[in-house]
C-alpha positions in Angstrom: 0.0 0.0 0.0 1.5 3.4 -1.0 2.3 5.8 1.8 0.2 9.0 1.6 2.1 12.1 0.8 2.1 14.6 3.7 0.9 18.2 3.2 2.6 20.7 5.5 0.2 23.4 6.8 1.3 26.7 8.2 -1.8 28.4 9.7 -1.5 32.0 10.7 -4.0 34.3 12.5 -4.4 37.8 11.0 -2.7 40.8 12.5 -4.3 43.0 15.2 -7.4 45.2 14.5 -9.0 48.0 16.5 -11.8 45.6 17.4 -9.4 43.1 18.8 -8.2 45.8 21.2 -11.8 46.7 22.1 -12.7 42.9 22.6 -15.4 43.5 20.0 -16.9 40.5 18.1 -15.9 40.9 14.5 -17.2 37.6 13.1 -17.7 38.1 9.4 -17.8 41.9 9.5 -14.9 43.3 7.5 -12.6 45.1 9.8 -9.1 46.2 8.6 -5.8 45.8 10.4 -4.8 48.6 12.7 -1.2 50.1 12.5 0.1 47.5 14.9 -1.6 44.7 12.9 0.1 46.0 9.7 3.5 45.9 11.5 2.8 42.4 12.8 1.9 41.3 9.3 5.2 42.5 7.9 7.1 40.8 10.7 5.3 37.5 10.1 6.0 37.8 6.4 9.7 38.0 7.0 9.5 34.9 9.3 7.5 33.0 6.7 10.2 33.4 4.1 12.1 30.6 5.8 9.1 28.3 5.4 9.0 28.7 1.6 5.3 27.8 1.2 4.2 26.6 -2.3 0.8 28.2 -2.2 -1.0 30.8 -0.1 -4.7 30.7 0.9 -6.6 33.3 2.9 -10.0 34.2 4.2 -11.5 36.9 2.0 -12.0 39.2 5.0 -9.6 42.1 4.8 -7.9 41.6 8.1 -6.7 38.1 7.0 -6.2 39.0 3.4 -4.0 42.0 4.2 -1.9 39.7 6.4 -1.6 37.1 3.7 -0.7 39.7 1.1 2.2 40.9 3.1 3.7 37.4 3.1 2.7 36.6 -0.5 4.4 39.8 -1.8 7.8 38.6 -0.3 7.2 35.0 -1.4 6.3 35.9 -4.9 3.1 33.9 -4.6 -0.5 34.9 -5.5 -3.1 34.8 -2.7 -6.1 32.6 -3.3 -9.1 33.4 -1.1 -11.6 30.9 0.2 -14.8 31.9 2.2 -14.5 28.6 4.1 -11.6 30.2 6.0 -13.8 33.0 7.3 -14.4 33.5 11.0 -17.6 32.2 12.7 -20.7 34.2 11.9 -21.9 35.6 15.2 -25.2 36.9 13.8 -26.8 39.7 15.8 -23.8 39.7 18.2 -21.4 41.0 15.6 -20.1 44.5 16.4 -20.8 44.1 20.2 -18.1 43.7 22.9 -18.0 40.5 24.9 -19.3 42.6 27.9 -22.2 43.9 25.9 -23.2 40.4 24.8 -23.1 39.2 28.4 -25.2 42.2 29.6 -27.7 42.1 26.8 -28.1 38.4 26.3 -27.0 36.9 29.7 -28.6 33.4 29.3 -27.5 33.0 25.7 -24.0 34.3 26.6 -23.7 31.6 29.2 -24.6 28.9 26.6 -21.8 30.4 24.4 -19.3 30.3 27.2 -20.2 26.7 27.9 -19.3 26.0 24.3 -22.6 24.2 23.5 -22.0 22.6 20.1 -25.6 23.2 18.9 -25.8 26.8 20.0 -25.5 29.8 17.7 -26.5 33.5 18.1 -29.6 34.6 16.2 -28.7 34.7 12.4 -25.3 33.2 13.3 -23.5 29.8 13.0 -23.7 27.1 15.6 -20.3 26.0 17.0 -20.7 22.6 15.4 -21.6 24.0 12.1 -18.6 26.3 12.2 -16.3 23.5 13.2 -17.5 21.3 10.4 -17.2 24.1 7.8 -13.6 24.9 8.8 -12.4 21.3 8.9 -14.0 20.5 5.6 -12.4 23.6 4.0 -8.9 23.0 5.3 -9.1 19.3 4.4 -10.1 20.2 0.9 -7.3 22.7 0.5 -4.7 20.5 2.0 -5.7 17.4 0.0 -5.2 19.5 -3.2 -1.5 19.9 -2.4 0.1 16.6 -1.4 3.8 16.8 -0.7 3.7 20.7 -0.6 3.7 23.4 2.0 0.5 25.4 2.3 0.1 28.8 4.0 -3.4 29.6 5.3 -4.2 32.9 6.9 -7.4 33.0 8.8 -8.9 33.9 12.2 -8.8 32.9 15.9 -11.9 30.8 15.8 -10.7 28.9 12.7 -7.4 28.2 14.3 -9.1 27.0 17.5 -11.1 24.5 15.3 -7.8 23.2 13.7 -6.1 22.8 17.1 -9.1 20.7 18.3 -9.3 18.7 15.1 -5.5 17.9 15.3 -5.5 17.2 19.0 -8.8 15.3 19.1 -10.1 17.7 21.8 -13.9 18.1 22.2 -15.7 21.2 21.1 -16.9 21.9 24.6 -13.5 21.6 26.3 -12.2 24.9 27.7 -9.4 26.4 25.7 -6.0 26.3 27.3 -3.9 27.3 24.2 -3.1 30.7 22.8 -4.4 32.3 19.6 -2.2 35.3 19.2 -2.4 37.7 16.3 0.1 36.5 13.6 1.0 33.5 15.6 2.5 30.9 13.3 1.0 27.4 13.8 2.2 24.2 12.1 0.3 21.1 11.3 0.6 18.1 9.0 -2.2 16.6 6.9 -2.6 13.1 5.5 -5.7 11.2 4.4 -6.0 10.2 8.0 -6.4 13.8 9.2 -4.4 16.5 11.0 -1.4 16.3 13.3 -0.2 19.2 15.4 3.5 20.0 15.1 3.9 23.5 16.7 1.6 26.2 18.0 1.5 30.0 18.6 5.1 30.8 17.5 5.4 34.6 17.9 9.2 34.8 18.0 9.0 37.1 15.0 7.1 39.8 16.9 9.0 42.6 18.7 6.0 43.3 21.0 3.4 41.3 22.9 1.0 39.5 20.6 -2.7 39.9 21.5 -5.0 37.1 22.5 -8.0 39.2 23.5 -9.9 36.3 24.8 -8.9 36.4 28.4 -10.9 33.4 29.5 -9.6 31.3 26.6 -12.9 29.8 25.7 -12.6 30.4 22.0 -14.1 33.9 21.8 -11.6 35.0 19.2 -12.3 36.7 15.9 
């Protein structure tokens, strides 16, 4: 039986935005990088030169796309966007801070904090639906590049899904791993699934990377 070729995945969260600083739910609203985020993107791009990815994919939301474009420009690669890499849609909660969500929708906010797989805000995605969408997208992209290195630039929630998929951690388990802005995360993919290699590498940054989700329950965007 032939040994399946491994796809190397480098998954990067976008640089910082003003809404990250404000702990405001971005979801699928299109919020650009702030000045610090633009600097983080440039620093990540320099670090990614050593990885020499063969192909670059990104969420089409500008905070991810701007980050990907910084790397792609140095690498001499085009950026291919895929809506499957978008952050979770938070419906009517988008644009609100975590504190506002907790104050305005206390019972629903508690279900969110408990990470109920079947729960989703009004007009938004359920956690299970989001996880399934992300894993299917990354599987599809990785399977298209056996033996190659694939750079994917996305969002905190997307990376949380990948960590759980690779580590076989339940959706409702509390998050104990970081999701810093422009953190570099490394995984391997075969037909059998994902394997975690390294996580939240921020050695390229000259200042503290932001993980605005203080309780680490996956409330990242």
